[in-house]
N, C-alpha and C positions, 0 to 999 in steps of 0.2 A: 841461381844468379841470373840464368835464361828466362825464366819465368817472371822476373823485375824488368828486365830489359823489354819483353814481351808486351806487358802492362802499361810501359811508357810508349812504345810504339802504338798501342792500341787508344792510348790518352789522346794520343797526337792526331791519329787520324779522327778520332771522336772530334775533339776541338776544331780542325779544320772544316768538317763538315758542319757542324753547329756554326761556324762563324761564316761558311759561304752561306748559309739560309739567312743569318741576318744581314750580311751584307748586300747580297743579292738581291732579296726579296723585300726584306722587313724595313731596314733602316732608310732606304731610297725612298720608300712609298710612306714613310713617317706613319707605321706602323709598331706601337709600342706596348710588346706583348707581355707586360708585366717583370717584375722582378728588378734586377741589377741592370740589365741591358736595355729594358724597356725605359728605366729611369734615366740612363744614360742616354736614350735616343731623344728624350724629352730636352734635355740638357743641351744635346749637340744643336738643335734645331731653334732652340731660344738664346743659347750664349756663344755657339761656335765649337765648344770644346770638341775635341774627337770622341768618339765613343769607346774605343778600345782602352786611351788613357783614362777617361772618367769612369770606367770599371774597375780598373785598377786602382784609382784613388778611393772609391767608394769601399772597395775590399780590404784596403788597409785594416783600418781599426777592426774589422770583423776577424781578419787573420789573428789580430794581436789578443783578441778577447777568445778566439779559437784553440790557439795555442797553449793558453791558462786552462781552458776549460775542459777540453778534448784530447789535449796530448798531441805532442809533435808528431807521433808515428801516425795519425790519422790525417794530419793538416797536410803532409808534405806531397802527396800526390796531389791533393785539390789544389795547394798553392801553384804545383806545376803545371796543372789544368788551367788554372783562371789565368796565368801570366800569358801561355800559348794561346788562349782562345782571345785574349785581350790584344796581342801582337797581331795573331790573321785576321780578327776583324778589321784593324787599321790599315794592314798590307792590303787585304783583299779590296779594300776601299778604292786603292790606287790604280789598280788593275783590271777591276772587273764593273761592266755597268749590268743594270737592269736588264732583263730580258721582256719584261712586260711592266707597263703602269696601272695594268687592271686591278683592282684592288681585290677583288675576288681570288682571281688566280695567284696574287703575290700573297695573299693569306693562306690560301691551301696549300700551295708549294712550300712555302715558308714555313708554317707548321710542320709539316712532312719530313723537310731536311732538317730545321731545328730539331724535332724529335727523334730522329733517327740519330742525329750526330748525338746528342746528349744520352740517348739510350745507350752508345758505344761507349761513353764515358763513364756511366753506371757500372756497366758491367766489368769494366777492368779497375773498379773499387775507388774511384774519384768523382767529385763533383766539379762545377765550375764555380764553386764558392758561392757569393750572392745569397740570393733568398734561402738555398739550402743550406747554407754555414749558418747563418742567422737564425733561423729555424731551430735548428738543432742546439743554438746555444740560448734560445728563448724557453725551448724545452727544459733546460736544466734549471735555470731559474723559475719559471711560472709554470711549469707541467703543462703547458697547452702544446697539444699534439702538433707533431710536424705537419701533417698535411693540413690541420686547420690554420696553420701560421703561412704556410706558401699560400692558401688560398687567398687570406686576408690581404697579405701583401702584395699578392700579383692583383687582388680587386683594387686597393688603394692607388697602385701606380697606373692603372689603366683608369682610373677615375680623374686621375691627374692629367693623363694624356688628352682625355675628353674636354677639359677646360681649355687646353692647351691648341690641341689640333680639330677638335670639334667630336660631337657624339657618333658619327658616321664611321670615323676613323678608332674610335673606343670599340664600337659594335665588331669589327673586323680585328681587333685585338683581342676579344672575348674567344674569338672563332681560332685564333693561331695557339692560344692556350689549351682550348680544347682538344685540338689534332694534336699536339706537341704532346700532352699527357698521354693520349691513345696510342700514340705510337712508341713513346717510352715505355709504357706498360707491355706492347708486344714485344720490343727489342730484350725486355726483361722477364721474357718468359711466359707471357699471360696476360688478362685482361683485369685481373684482381687489384684493389685496393690495397690490400697487403699480402705478404705469402705467410702461410703454417709450412714450416720447415722440421719435419721428422728425421731424426740421424739416429743410426745404428753403427757402434763403433767399439772396439774394445779399450778406446780411450775419450771416451765419455765425460770423464771429471775434468781430463786436460781441456777438452773442447768447451766444456761449460764453464769453467775460468775464464777460457781466452774470450767468449761471447759475453760475460759480465763486465770483463775489462776492457775490451777493443770496442763495442759495441752498445755498452750499457743497455742491453735488452735482458728481461726476465727469461728465466728456463722454469721448464718442468721437467721431473722426471718419472718416466712412466713404466710399469712393468709390463712384459712382453715373453713370449716364449717361443721359442722357433717351431715352426710344424713338421719341419723335417728332420732337425735334432734333437727336438724336445727339451733344448737347453733354455733355460730363463736366460732373458737378454734384457738389458737397461735401454729404453727409449727415450730419447732427448727430442723436446719440444721447444721451438721457440717461434716467435711472431714477429716479422720485422716489415718495414716499410720497403717500396719496391727500389728504392736507389742502394738500400743496404745488403740486398742479396747477393751480388756479386762478391762483396766483402766477406760476407758470412761463407759462401764458398771456399773461397780462397783461403780463410782461417781454417775450416775444417781439412781441406787439401793439403795444406800445410803442416797438419799434425796427423793425420791419417788419409791418406791416399786412397785406401781400401774402405773406406767408410762407406756405408749405405746411406743416402741421402734422397728423402720425399720432397716435394715442393709442392702446395696445394694453394690454390686463389683464394683470396677471403675478401667478399664483397664488402665486409663491415666489421669492425674491429670494435670493441668498447672495452675501456679500461685504462690502466695505466699505459702512459706513452702513446697514446692514441685517443681517439673520442671519449669524452666521458660519458660515463652511464646516464649522468642527470641530460646531456644534450640528445642520448638516444631515445630516452623516455619523451621527450618534448617531441621527438618526430614522429 
């Protein structure tokens, strides 16, 4: 119970930091850095609808699909994070003013602060909905990797912003996306695109089933032997995206708090759930 409460405290802090970066640096300077928040920024300056409320409206159909495809257990934390994030964005807009109108400074600090906030949200097993949720739903139907889908959606939103705000602001938006992704990676314990996780536990069977059910990730069982004890041990290997790492660690901890877990950065992953082998060969 205490762990769940702490998770929601962490998510609240993370969404507040993310909203602060949006409200102080990005939205006032018309920097639409991709995703649902970027699309909501474009709508705000085009039609006058508040950014937070717009994000909630856009997320409603995504959540309805997410509940059907991913299950309520996964959705609940993300629903909480999305609602608090949207409320914080509109609330902070009333009380804070941008400390600078310099576009370069706003892009740098906006990217850093938003990345910090999202990294905290990810670490406590949630996302802020939007493109993260859409990417996982699209993967279920089309088997296009989450990373590629996020890049595609962010790119399309920034292209739209270029038509509305101009090319210069779109270029700053790309800078924000780059900085945000780098900070998220650092918060998530490393700079790799994905994480290879090795798990040694007396409950590997239960952990493996939970990973298949809750994360929909493939697992591999490796044979190992303890150098000190000489005893044969089963090693579980799973590769996950950066936003899934905290969920995986919480899952393992809930089943076996004494499990031995090793996390390694992966610069490229080809195959099911990630970039296709055909794309990798073309590169």
